[in-house]
N, C-alpha and C positions, 0 to 999 in steps of 0.2 A: 863539560868544558862550555858553559853557558849555553846549554841545549842545542849544540850545533853538532850535526852528524858527519860522518865521514865524507859523504859525498858533497855536502855543502861546504866543508872545509877545502876539499879540492877545488870546488868552484871559486872560492874566494882567493885562493892562491893563483889560479889561473887568471883571474879578474885583476889582481894586484900586478901580476907579471905583464899584463897588457896594458894597464894604466901607467905603471910606473917605468917599465923596461927593466930587463935583466940587469942593465948596469947600476941603475938607482935603488933597485929594491933592497939590497943590503943595508943602505943608509937609511932608508924610510923605516925598515924594521927596527934598525938600532934606535933611531929617534922616537918611535912609537913605545918600545919596551922602556927607554929612558924616561918618557912622560908618564907612563904607567907608575914606574918605581917612585917617581917624586910624587905623584898623587898619593899613593900609598903611605909614603913617609909623612906627608902632610897631614894625611888622616890620623895616622898612629900619633903624631905629636899633639893634634888637637884633641883626641881622646885622652892622652895622659894630662894635657893642661886641665881639661874639664874634671877629671878624677881628682887632681892635686887641689883644685879649687874647691871641691866639694867637701873634702876633708877626709879624716881617717875612717869615719864611720860609713864611707861609701868606697871603701878600697876594692871590695868585691863587686862593685855595680858593672853590670855589662850592658852595653848599648843595645845588644840584640834583644833584651828584655823590654825595650820600648815598642817593639814590634808588637800589635795587639794579639796576633794569634799565639806568639811565643808567650806573651805575658798571662794570657789565659791558660795555655797548656801548662806552664810551670806553677802557677799559683791556684788554679781551680781544679784542672783535671789530675795532675799528679799528686797533690796532696788532698788527703780525703779528711780534712778538718771538718768540714760541713756534713759529712756522711752522704755524699752524692753517690758513692759506689753502692752503697746499701739501698739507697732509693732507687738507683737505676736497676739494680738486680731484683728487686722486689716488684717492679711494675710488669704486669701482665696484660699485654695489649687485648688479647681476646676477651678476657674478663672485663676490662674497661669498656670495650665496644658493646658487651652484651649489657652492662649495666646502662650505658647511655641509651641503647636502642629500647630496653625496657622502660625507662624513665620518659623517652619521648612518646612511646605508644601508651603510656599509662598503666603498665602493667607492673605487678609487684615482682621483684627479682628474687629468686630463690638463693638461700644461703650456699656459700660454696661447699662443695663436697670433697674432701681430701685435698690434694694438690691440683690446681688448675692448669690445663694443658697437658699435664703428664698422663692424666687418666684417659684422655681421649673423648671424654664425655662432651657432648655437644650442648651448650647453654640453651634454656627454653626459648630464648629469642631467635636462636639461629636454627631451630628445629625445622624440618620440612613439613610436618604435620599440621602446623598453625596456619589456617588458611584465611584468617581474619584480616592478617596484615601482609604485605609483600616482604619476602626475605631479600633485603638489600644486598646482603654478602653472598648469595648464591649465584653461581654463574648461570648465565642465560642460556637457554636451550638454542642449538643451532636452527635457523629457519630451514624449511622444506625448500627444495630446488625452485619449485614453481611459485612459491610464496615471496611476496615483495616486502621489503623491510619497512617497518613503520616510518611514516614521514611526519617530521616535525617541522612546521613552517617557520617557528620563531628560531630554530637552531642553524636554519639556512640563511 
């Protein structure tokens, strides 16, 4: 109910009793509910007027589709006319990162061997034996207790 928890609801009821008093509270609740009902009726009649003005080809038009998130979810993510699911499933982040690292460092990337990621093989750019370039994806070693961390004056 509008993301209101039970404790907040109790606090609102107590606040309403304090502000309006127990004798006027039922009348206020009745007036507020009547106002909400009239707003809903006005909204529904406006939607029906718009649908009737658009014509019969828009009889299944939903106003919720005007929300950008709903529109994208309905027309792009749910329907696979563009083949997006195939593209999404065929994308291997480790392989792409290895190819980018190889191209940045000017190395020739090896052709993929079998299925990437499932074999557990480490790409050549991620191997620990290559000492010519730093491995940016490897976790850093923990410094010793008495060793001070490196100081970067530009970062501070």
